Structure formats: C-alpha cells, structure tokens
N, C-alpha and C positions, 0 to 999 in steps of 0.2 A: 848816704846810701852809696852802694857800689855802682860804678859806671865803667865803661871802657873808653880809653882815649886812643885815637888813631893819630899818629904823627908821621905824615909822609916825608918830612924833611929828614928824620932819623930812620925812617922805614921800620917803625915798630908799632906794636899795639900793647898797651899796658892797662892794668886795672887801677882806677883812681877812686878817691872819695869825692862825691858830689854833695854839696851842702843843701840842695833843694831849692836854692834861690836862682830864679831864671837869669838874673843879672850876672851870676857867676859863669854862666855858659859863655857869654861873649868874651870874658876875660880868659877863660880856659882855652878857647879856640883861637884867640887873638883876632877876633872879628874886626876888620878894618874900620868899620863905622859903628860898631856896637850892635849891629843887626845880625840875626841868624835865620836860617831856614831849616826845615826839617825834611829829611829824606827817609821814607819808610824802607827798611831793609828786610824785615821778617814779619810775617803774620803768624803769631803763636797760637791764638785762639780766635773766637769770633770777632771780638773788638779789641783784643789786646795785641799790641805789636811792639817791636823794637825798632828804633829809628836813630839816625845819625843827625846831630845838630851841626851844621856847617855855616861858615861865613857867607852871608847873603850876597856879598859883593866880592867873594873870593876869586872869581874869574878875572877881576880887574886889578888884582894885586900883581905888581910887576915881578917880583922874585917869588914865584909860587911853585909848589910841589903838588902833584896829582896822584890820585889813587882810584881804583875801581872796585866795586863790590859785585859779586856773582849775581845778585838779585836786582841790580840797577844797571840800565844799558849805557849810561854816559859816565865819563870820568868825573870825579868830584875833586874840588879844589881845596887844598889846605887842611888844617887840623880839624878833627871831628870828635864830638863826645857822643857816645852811644848810650841811650837810656831806653827803658821800657815805658809803656803808657798803659794805664789801667782803664777799666770800663768808664770811669768818670772823667778821663782825659788827664789825670794827674801823672806826673813823672814818677816812675818806680825803677828799681834795679832791673836790668835787662834779663829776660828769660832765656835768651840764647846763650849757650855756653861760650866761654872765652875761646876754647879750642875751635869751635865751629866758626866763630867770627874770624879768627886769624886765618883759617883755611879758606874763607870766602873773600879774602882781600888780596889784591895784587897792587904793588906800588909801581907807578908809571915813571915817575921822575919829574923833571922840570918842563916848562913850556916848550923848550927846544926839542926835547925827546918826544913830546906829544905831537909836535909839528912834523917830525920825521915820519911818524906813522901815517899822517895825512899825505905826505909827499909820495910815499910808496903805494898807498892804498887808495887814496882819493877820499871822496865824501863817505862818511860812516854814520849809519843810523844807530847801530848797536855795536859797541866796542867789545863786548864780553867775549866773543869767539877769538879775538886776538890775544886775550890774556888768560883765558880758561880753555885749555886744549880739549876738554871733554864736551864743549859746546860747539855746535856746527855753525859754519858761516853760511848765512842765508843767501 
C-alpha cells in the first residue's frame, strides 16, 4: 500500500510502498531498538486518522534530525512513516494528500539547531508558532 516517508536528514517527504507488515516499519524508519510509537497528525473522519510512526527512542539517538508538524506541538525525532488507520484499527493508505502533508511539515535540523532555539526563547510548550508563521505565539 502507499505510504509517505519523512526523512529529516535529507529534508524531504516521499511516497513509498509499505508491505503491511508492522515489522517493516522499524526497518524503514531505522528504529534504534526496533520499537516505534505512533503520533496522530490528522483526524479525517470519526475514527479514521493518519499518523506518523516514529522511533520510540529517537530522542536518545546521538546524531539525530528533527522535524515538526503543524498539528503536533512538539518536535519529532528521526524518520517517520505516515499511514492511515481504518475503523478496525488496521493500517491503510493515508487519506491526507501528499501536498497537504508536505505543506504541514517544517524540518528543524539537528540537536544543536534545536538547542539554539531553546537558548534564545527558553522553555517552550508549543513549538509550532516558531515554525509556522500563521500560528500565534501564546
């Protein structure tokens, strides 16, 4: 099935084929210990949503790249696979268009670049206004 692949190292989003095997997700996103977590990015219908599968321990990876999504307040670490979820909880192709996803992502850079933002701004609860200019800083 079709899925979207977010690569913050090369700063791009691509369309990929996902074979439906959950074990493939860990390999595709280079999960450091084989475990992944799911971050809901879009509500498409009552119980159908699109989500990013990310490395569960991505924050602990030394040489890491970060990105942020318009619908999620915190930076996300490492590569991600975006899939949809149907009413039964099974993975399906994302309902969100590729163009919408690309427009809702900003690449932050490495750990040092993220630390610079903290140096100048201080403690941050919601990072989105710093990366999406149409959102207000509270």
